[in-house]
N, C-alpha and C positions, 0 to 999 in steps of 0.2 A: 638524459636522466633528469627527472623532475627534482627540484630542490627548493628550499625556502629562500626566496630572493629578497623579500622585504616583509617586514611587519608594518602594517598600516595602523598607526595609533591615533585614535580620536582624541583631540585636545582642544580646549577653548582658546588657548594662546600658543600658537606655534613658535613664536619667538622665545618666550620664556621656557617652554618645554624643550626647544632646540638647544638653548643655552645649557640647561640642566643635563639633558641626556647626552649631549656631545661630550661634556666633561665627565659624566658618570661612566660612560662606556669607552671613552678615549676615541671617539669617532670625530671625523671632520665634517664640516658643512660642505655640501656639494654646491655647484653653480646655482641650483635652486635651493635656497636655504631651508626649505621644508624637507629636504633629503639629507640624512646623516649617513655617512659611509664609513666603513671600518678602515683603519689605517693599514691593516694587514689583509691578507686574503683569507677566504674561507668563511667569514661571517656574513650574515645577511645585512642589508641596509635597513634603516628605520625611516619610515615616511610619516611625517607629522601632518595631520589633516584635520581641519576645523569643521568639516562637513560630513566626512565619511565615518562609518563605524569601524571599530578596531577589528582587524581581520588579517589573515595570512595571504600573501601573494606567493603562489608557487610558480616558479619560472621554468620554462622549456626553451630550447634553442631554435625551434622552428615551428611552423604551422602544422606540419605533419606530426611532429612529436606532441604538440599541444592536443591535437585531435585524438591521438592514441592514448595519451594520459587521461584526458577527459573520459574516454570510454572505459579505461581501466578503473578510474575512481568511481564511476557510476556502477561498474560491476562489483565494486567493494561495498556499495551501499550509499554512495553520494547521490544526490539528485540534482537535476538541472533546475535553475531558478528562473522564473519569468522576470526578465530584466529589461529596462529601457536602455539599450546599447547605443552609443554614438556610432555614426556611420563608419568610422575608421577604428573600431574597437579592436584591440590586440589581446583582449582578455575574455574569459568565459567565467560566469559566476555559477558556483555550485554550492550546495549545502551538504554538510556531513550528516550522518544518520540522526544526530540530535538537533539539527536545524541551524547549526552554526555556519555562517556564510564564509566562503573563501574564494579566491580567484586563481585561475590557471592562465598565466600570461605567456604569450609568444614574444620572447625577447629578440627574435631574429628579424623583426621588422625595422 
């Protein structure tokens, strides 16, 4: 089942933003301090990024599920985005009907 796994937040200062948002949300810093994780279960993590734009990461549990969800989302009106993917990409970039970008990530890797 597809779910919001992370919100990627663009910020000029990941350290300051991480300090604020971890306290504001009651999240903990992960091993990578740019990732804030909820203390309980059920909430998505917050990924602070100084180079990427703000967007949702939708998580799937396998490559097969990712493929099915991408097709389902395209059938709902999303479109595939021409993207320069790294060789080992575990994500697919789509745009919603208004052009807002989001990723579908295979967390099974």
